N, C-alpha and C positions, 0 to 999 in steps of 0.2 A: 311633593309640594304641588299644589294646584294653583294655577294663575287664572284670575278672572278680570275681564275688562268691561266697564260699563260705558257705552258710547252715548253721545249727546243726541244726535238725530241721524237716521231714524233710531228710536229707542230700541235697545237690544243689548245682549250680552255676548261677549266672546269667552270661550272656555278652553283652557289648555293646561299643560303641565309645565314644570320648570324644575330647576335645581340650583342650589347654592354653590358658588365657586370660591367664595371666601368666607371665613368665619364671621366677618363684620356685617354680613347681610347682603352681599353682592350676589345677584342671581341672574340666570339666563333663561329665556324662553324664546318662542318664535315671534317675529315681528307681527305676523298676522293675528296673533292672539290679543295684542294690546294696541295695535295701530288705530289711531282715531279715538281712543278711549279717553274720557275725562277723569275717570277714577279707576285705579287698579288695586286689587287685593291679592295677597298670597295667603292661602290657607295651608298651614302646616299639617303634617300627618297626625300630629298630636291633637289637632282640632283648633289650634290658635289661629286667629284671622288677623293679618297685619296689612295696613295700608302701605302701598309701595309707590315709589317714584320711578318713572321711566327716564333713565339717564341718557339713553340714546337707542336708536334702532336703524337698521339698514334693510330696506325692503328687498333689495336684490338678492341678498343672502338669507333673508327671512330670519334675521337674528335681532334680539332685543336684550338690552342690559337693564336690570332693575335694581333698586336699592330699598331695603327696609331698615328702619331703625330698631336695633335690638339691644337689650341690656347686657347680654352675655354672648359668648360665641355660639354660632349655630353650626350644625354638622355640614361640612362642605365636601364635595366630591373632587378627587384629583383628576386632572386632565391627562389623557394618555396621548398616544401617537397614532393617528389614523393611517399614516404611511406605512406603519409596521404591520398592519393587518394582512391576513392571508385568507383567501376564499376557503370556506369550510370550517373556519374557527367559530367556537361557540360565542354567542352574544345574548344579552338580556336587555329587554326594553321595559322601562318603568314609566308609569303614568297613571292617569285617571280616565280610562276609556269611558266615553259617554257620560262623564261627570260623576262616575261612581267612585267607590272606595279605591285606594291605591291598588294597582295590580302589576304583577311581573309576568312577562311572557319570555320564553326562551326560543332560540333558533340559532341558525348559523349565518355567517356572512355568505350570501349566495352570489354576490357580484360586487365589483368595484368599477368606478368609471362609468356609472350609469347616467345617461341624460334623460331627463323627464320633460321633454319639450311640450307635452300637451297640458302641462300645468300652467295656468295663466300667469301666476305671480312670479314665475321663474323665467329668466331670459336665458335661452340655450347658449352654451359655450363658455359661461363665466366660471362655473365649477361643475364637477360631476358628483353624483350621490353615491353613498353606500347603499347596497340593497340587501335586505334581510328577510327571512321568512318568520322571524319573531313577530307575532301579531302586533300591528300598529293600527289603532282605531281612532275615530274622532274623539278628541279629548286627550289623546296621547301627545299631540303636537307640543313641542318644546321640552319634552321629557328626555332623560338621558338614555343613551344606548351604551351599555357597559360591556367590557371584556371580563374574562375570568378573574382578573386581579382587582376588579371593582373600579377601574378607571373609565372615565367617559371617553368613548372613541367616536361618538356621533350624537347629533341632536335630532330626535325623531321629528319628522316634519310632514310626510306626505304618503298617500297611497295612490295607486293607479286604478281607476275604475275599470279599465280594460283588462286588468290582470288580477288574479285571485291568489291570496296567500303570500303576497310580498308587500313590503313597505320600504320607505326610503328615508335616509337620514343624512343630514349635513355632516361631512367629515369634521372631526373636532379640530383638525389643523386649520381649516378655513376659519372656524370660530376663534382660534388662537390668534390669527392674523387680524381679524376684524374687531374683536372686543376691546383691545387697547385704544383704538380710534374712538369707539363709542364712549369709553370712560373719559377720555381726554376732551373730546370735542362734541360728543353727542351724535356724530354722523361720520361716515367714511368719505373722506375726500380722495377719490381715486386718482392715481397717477398713471403716466404713460411713458414709454420709451420710444414710441414712434415706429413700430414695426407691424407688418401684417404677417401672419403665420398660418400654416395648416398642418394637419397631422401627416406623419410619414406613412406612405404605403411601403409594402415589402419591396416592390420593384424599385422605387426611388431610393430606399435605404441601401439596397444591394448595389445600385449603380454608384453610390457614394462611398462604398467600401465599409458600410456598417453591417453588423450581424443581427441587429434588432431594430425595432421601430420606435424605441423610446425617444421622446423629445418632440420638437416642432421645427419644421423647416421654414426659414424666412423667405417670404414671397415678395415683400415690399419693405423698403426703408425710406421713410419720408425725409426729405432734405431739411437740414437745420434742426433735427430732433436729437435727443441724447444718444440714440442708437447710431445715427449717422456720425456724430462727433466721436463716438467711441470706436468707430471702424467696423460696425456690423455690416455685412453685405448680404444681398440676396443670394440664396443657395447655402448660406450657413445653416447648420443644424444646432439649435439650442438644446443642450443636453442637461444642464443643471443651472439653477438660480440660487444664489446665496448658499452654495454648497449642498443644496437639496436636489436630488435627481428629478427630472421631469418625466412624467409618464406620457403626457399628451399636451396638446395646445391649451386645453382647459386648465391644466395645472399652471401653465405660464400666465394665463389671464389673471387668476386671483392672486398669485404670488407677487406679480408686478404691481397690480392695482392697489394692493394693501401696503406696499412699501412706502416709507416716509419720503416725501418730496425732498430732493436735493441730497439725500444720503446715498453714498456710493453703493452700487449693487453689482455684485460679481456675476458674470455669465460665463459658463463653460460652453465652448463652441467647437463643433466639428467642422473643419475646413481643409480641403485638399488632402484628405487621408490622415489628418492629425488633429489633436485637441489643443486648443489654446484658451486663455482666459482674457476676457475683456471687462472693463469696468464702466458702467453707465451711471448717470445721475438722473433718475426719473423726475419729470416735471408734472404739475397738475394737468389732468386730462382735459383736452379740448376736443371739439368735434372732429371726427375722421371723415374722410371721403376719398373716393377713388373712381376713376373713369375707365371704361372699357369700350369696346369696339364693333363695328362692322363697316362694309362698303363694297365697291365693285370695280371690276376692271376686266381684263381678258384672262380666262382661266387656263391653267395648265393641268393636264391629266397625269397623275403619277402611277399608273400601272398597278402592279401586284400589291403594292402597299394599300391601295384603295383610298388614297388621299388626293384631293383636288384642291389646289391652292391658287391664290393670285397675289400680285404685288399690292402693297398698301398704298392707296392713293393719299394725296394730301388731306382730303376730307376724312378718309378712314383713320389716318393717324391722329387727326384732331379729335375725332369722336372717341378714340381710344385713350385720349389723354396723354399722347406721346409727344415728345419734343420733335421739332422739325429735324430731319436728317436721320432719325432712328430707323433702322431697318426692320425687317420682319415680313411675314406673309399672313394672309387671311385664309382660313380654312373654309372652302365652299362645300366640300363633300368628304365624308369620312366613313368608309365601310372597310370590309376586309380586315387586315391586320391593324390598320390605324383605328378603325372603329372598335375592335376588340381591345385595343390598348387604351381606349378611353378618350381619344380625340373627338371633338364634336364640331359640326358646322358653326361658324361664328367665332371659334377660337382664333386668337391672334398669337401666332408662334413667334417668340422673340429670340430665344436661344436654343441651341442644341448642344448638349454636353458642356454647358458652361461658356460657350462662345456665341456671340451674336449671330443671328441669321441675317445676312446682308440682303438677300433677295431670293426668289424662287430658284434661280440657277445655282446659287450657293447651297441651298437646301438639297437640291437634287444631287449635286456633286458629293456632298458629305454623306448623304444616305447611301450613295453608290459605293463610297470608299469604306463604309463600315462593314466589317466581316459578319457573316451569318452568326447569330447567337449573341452579338454585341448588345449591351443594354443601351437604349437610346433615352436620354433624359431631356425632356422639353421644358422650357420655362415659357409660360403663356399667360395671356389675359383672357378671362371668361366671365361675362356678365358682371363687369366692373370689379373683378377680383383677380389678383395674380395667384398663380399656383404652379406647382411642379407635377409632371406626369412622366412616368418611365415605363417602357415595355421593351422586350427583346426583339431584335430583327430576325424574322423567320422567313423572309422572302429573299430571293436572289436578285442581284443587280441593284440599281438605284431606287427608282420609284416604281 
């Protein structure tokens, strides 16, 4: 099925592909194919040309839901499960490359979890793409990416001008979550639970007793939000949402954002070496913000670690968005083991191994007490964002 959109001004046409998901004429394509169009047509492979209504679209996921009035049922494609895909599996891309006759290309799934940050219409971090070497060209946008069972596992959407022989598709599970919103309200009203998260490194995962990096570690819980009410804490690792395992923080972003507001959402959390379940009730998303830090005082040199820190002054605490009386130290210099471990000048170190850092003397004493080889896990603020960082102690003594 070919989708065409005619814009008002400047005059021009958008061209892409699409597919039916219901026999009553409900169809899917990319938002960029029909966005801003006054009139939209679907041309079926049999040559029939049908006027279509845009029921809804979401630019952030590049998905649009269309409806055509048909006298009888149209052939619809079943939706598969993109979470079940394995790299190396065969895939087929269907569409109308360059506006030509329908074409099918074959290839394999060459990657999952691919970010395509250089594409203007996508905001990095909301979801990750499927990558395939099945040829995807201009005009294929919005067409289906199928597995060997003929199920839609992705929606073809993009190529990367800096890479040859690969294309990218929206995982069908993202579409499964977004399309009901477009059918019901014409748009996606995103929700939030009030946490900041980041991906797990192997070092941080190991320090928490995990044997893999699946999930997302909580770096911030905003006061008064659903997450705070449910008992989510910084340092928790979110491993599953609504019973579906999380691969990375981008999985969390779209799974939470597409959940209905006010409906209970189960989180599986790793905390203190054990799993527990918490229930949150997401609320409509509001603007987020967070502050972070620098300032100055009298430095202390920490020896073989290569870390130089100073106490947080009142001005530095305020600049970091910290409440009065909160401890911590400011990193002035980081080389040697500290630099290799990832600490940077300007970092505000708040916790070591889950306990608050009271001051530089407290940090020195605890580093000295840690045995060689121990994994050190820091909770810190960096450039207005909270994060965790872990590395092993490879030096002797304290600092």
